[in-house]
C-alpha angles and dihedrals in degrees: 000000000000120000092244092052091046092053090049092052091049092051091049092049092050091049091052092051092050090048093051090048092054092045089052091054092048092047091050092052090046091052091050093050092046093051091050093048091050090052091051091058090060110080091207092057092045091054092045092052093044095231099125091128091062094102092041090056091052092048092051093056109115091191105048098181123137095262094053092050092046091053092052091047092048090055089047093050092049091050092050093048091050090055099039120028092181091087089071092065093078098056090041090055094047093048091047090055090052092047091052090050092047091050091050091049092047092050090051091051092048093049092048091048091050091050090049092050092049090049092048092050090050091052091049091051092049092048092049091049090050091048092052090046092051092046091050091050091048090049091050090050091049091049091048090049091047091048091050091051092048092047089058091059117104089212130073110261126196136170110210122187130215091266088062093248129132113261097174140350136186125224094262089055089053088055089050091054088051087068086071101030099036093212116071115230128207120271093250091053091070098045112123091354120138112265094220090059088068102026107046091185093053092117100025094054093052095245091119091056091051092051094048091048090051092051101040103028099026090234126156119224134194116179143152105233129190116219104201096190089068097019093234134139112222128184108222127194118188124190130182116241095202092249136063094302139070133212115234123193119190131192126177109234098167091117090059090056097058117115090244092055093044090051091051091050090049091050090050092051092047091049091050092048093050093053102038106032112113090210133082102244132165125188115201138178125237090279091054093250114150114253094171136356128185126236089248090057091056092048094046094051099036095250100130115150094018124119101230101173107109095017121116120253094209090055095049100037106016094166095051100116101339128190088086103178095053091041093051091048091057093045094049088054087058096253126143114232123199142170124206089207138341130180113254130178109223128172093340094312133101108238136177115231127195112200145170130198126195133170124244132193148125115284112326094334114102110216101173149323139275119212127195118192137179130185105229100170095121092046090051093048091047094059092097091046089050091054090050090048090052090053091051091047089051090053091047094044089098099041136064109250095215102047103018089232122135111278129225096281095050090042092058090046090052092045091051090051092048092051092048091050092048090049092053093046098036088241135145132246127198118207119200123197110196130190123181115237113227097006093129092057091052091047092049098043104034098031137251093280091063089043091054091047089052092052091051091050091048089052090051093050092047090054090053091054098056139049126263089250091060125082129232117189137178112221095186140292109014095331120116134174132205127200113202110195124204099008114170100209147349088266090063091051093048090049090058091044092053090047089055093047091051092048093049091048091063116099118271114221102212113170107300093341132094103210127193125196136157133203136230115212132197119194131199124181132216123252096006097062101030147322102233133068092240093053094048093046093050093050094044089051090050092050090049090058089051087057089051093049092045093061103284127248091083144091128238133189119224113248130173090228093056091044090055089051090050092051089050091050093243099123114108115252123191115251122252120243110237101192114185089344095296098117098229108178127221090248091055091049091051089052096046099041092069091069099030093102093049090051093049091243095132114086134178120228123190130216120194127232108212129206106222093201099053096026090227137122109265098181144338126230118219112228120184122224131188118218094208112195093226106021098043123219109359123203121230093254089061099058115005092087088054090049089050093051095045095044092244089118089083098059090039090052091049089050090053091050091052092047092050091049093051093046093045091053091052093048091045088058092044100049137025091212114106113240123183118220115208133189135180123249120214126213092255092051091050089051091050109110091212095053096110092047092048093052095046093046092052094058106029095076093056094045089237110167113240089231088069092062125075124189115205125207123190112242089238090065092060090067092060097036113127129199094271091054092048089049091054090051090050091050091051091047091050088053089057101259116140119241118206130185109223125209093013114183099046088118101245101110136061125215088245090061091048090052091065093061125075097234129192097182152344131240110203115221120259093240094061095044094048096047098039092089091061103028124065090197093057091041090054090047090053092048091048091053090048090053091047091051090048091049092049090044092234134127125270119201124190111217131201098036105165107158139049089238090060090050091053091045092053091047090052093054092046103255110142108175114070138166130191148096092291089067102031138332122228108276143159115292093250090061094045090050089067089069089069 
């Protein structure tokens, strides 16, 4: 029976006993009242009890409610009981009967509870016995399994406790003990027996110490111990178990210790030394006969292919070292003799040999000699060259070898002199700290030779940007410094800094590579920012990092206010690009983009512009993608601004032009339908003086008509367009190329500005197209632009069409040319070709 059920039964039994007790009391009272009322009916009894006025009392009651009657009856019953006690015998009898029944019921419950408890105790005892039995069986199985594992070992295995008694052994260990006791005993015979009773050398050999260390200090031992009582060498490994015992593994290694084995091992070591030693060594006996020579000795003294062991050194090399009697006298005395260099004629050539001789032997007895030798002829002959080199190094100690610029040491000397001169003359000094942006990527991708060429060219351009009285230094890597002496103001310093930035931004022609880099500059001023070289350098370096963090390709002055903002983390830092979840930073993109074209990572996608009326492709827009090796396929918004800043937008633009020309020629041969290819121009491309030549050159070889090529300009560029840009657009338009304004409607441009440009079409911004369905203002803007395009007789294309509802809406308001995901996503040219 469960404990919950047992408690419930006990509660129920207690409740029943209490109920029977209450019922007994009620029955007793009822019997008493009944016996009295029966007596009151009998006149004889009434007279006997002298209660004749009972009915009169009831009749006189004015308030004949139940309580009043009960009170009168209670007085009557008490009066009767005081006169005649015999009435109490009836309730006493009734209550006694109930008490007897209650006692019998209680006894039954107690007996049943006792039986249940006895039964429960018996079950617990049986369960405990079974548990112990199962645990014992499991322990026996584990011990059997452990014994089987240990019996499979090829080594002797013992478990010894802290009292130095055997706790367990395997069969191999029993065989080991037989070495001492001759006759093997059974495994059980050794259990809990003292170890020393079977291994007499247990303490003398040091095994006892190893076991005690393993148990008490948890140390692991591996030793080769000699047991003198049986004259055996045994390798012993002792491990702590974590308790009061230790594991002991034993292996007989006596055979390895025999003279024959030791000789073989010695021969093997000597053979290995002779073949692999990087030194020219010869080991000889007292008569100078070779016992061993290394491979390097044979090569040094032209003895390849000869068997030298057993031959005499004096006979083969009599002059190395020479002066034998005096030499042997020193060696026999145990001295080491050496020569830093002696002339030696070898194979028709005069050589210089450096050598060392030392005696060898067993104990105090010298049994031979060891000679080390080195040919140092070239080193000896190069002494003069070394001296000359030292002189050159001394001359170059103050200049960078690669660029010829002053190095760090000379830079600090010059800066100290400049500060001292400015102090005496109350002048100013500007200190520039420059770091090249993207140099590491060029070094890694194009090689260190190109990197070195770039550093030399940068040094040349820096020299051209400053005066002869100023100092340019290379501190190391791609870090340069400039000391401007006698500057009048910060404006003068910034003018030079911008001159340097502009010069570095120009393309570097390095071999077959066009390389683009930029520079970040930090500027500190004397005496405003400090009076010592260390202060000014530290602050210029800090300002340079602000230039890096601010987007690079710029110069920044150090200010205390900006430094406080930087320390508080309030300076703006450019966001990282996290393309496809790879976390590629802007700096990494700047480094990688310079070689993206060479690695075929730049790719051109096309997106169609559809005519809803004819259901045909009107044109395709060229959209560049970058297959970045870590970040995956990058969208234009993620890297074109970087390409613009680094100057890579020009070669990328030329690549797009070439791709369009090639694709247009193929499609011209494939279909008679006229399709216009469009591409976007960036601000830097529009400023490029060779833009018109680049565009014409790209298409003239394929005989692609200019009317099949559209050049798109963002509306925001029109605001900043100068006369030279407008003139380039007019030249392109006169040659037949189409000029489109992209993202029209963003609110940047006036109609007057548009009138200056020879336009062939508009592309309405995505925002207006997508909100025109729900905004009357944008709908009216879209209709106005459509009317303007119709009036100017040019195309109007609605961009960003993504749903069928937008297509139907545009059809209803009369716009035919649309572009967007609903009609075709940007894709590789092969996929777009299927639309034809």
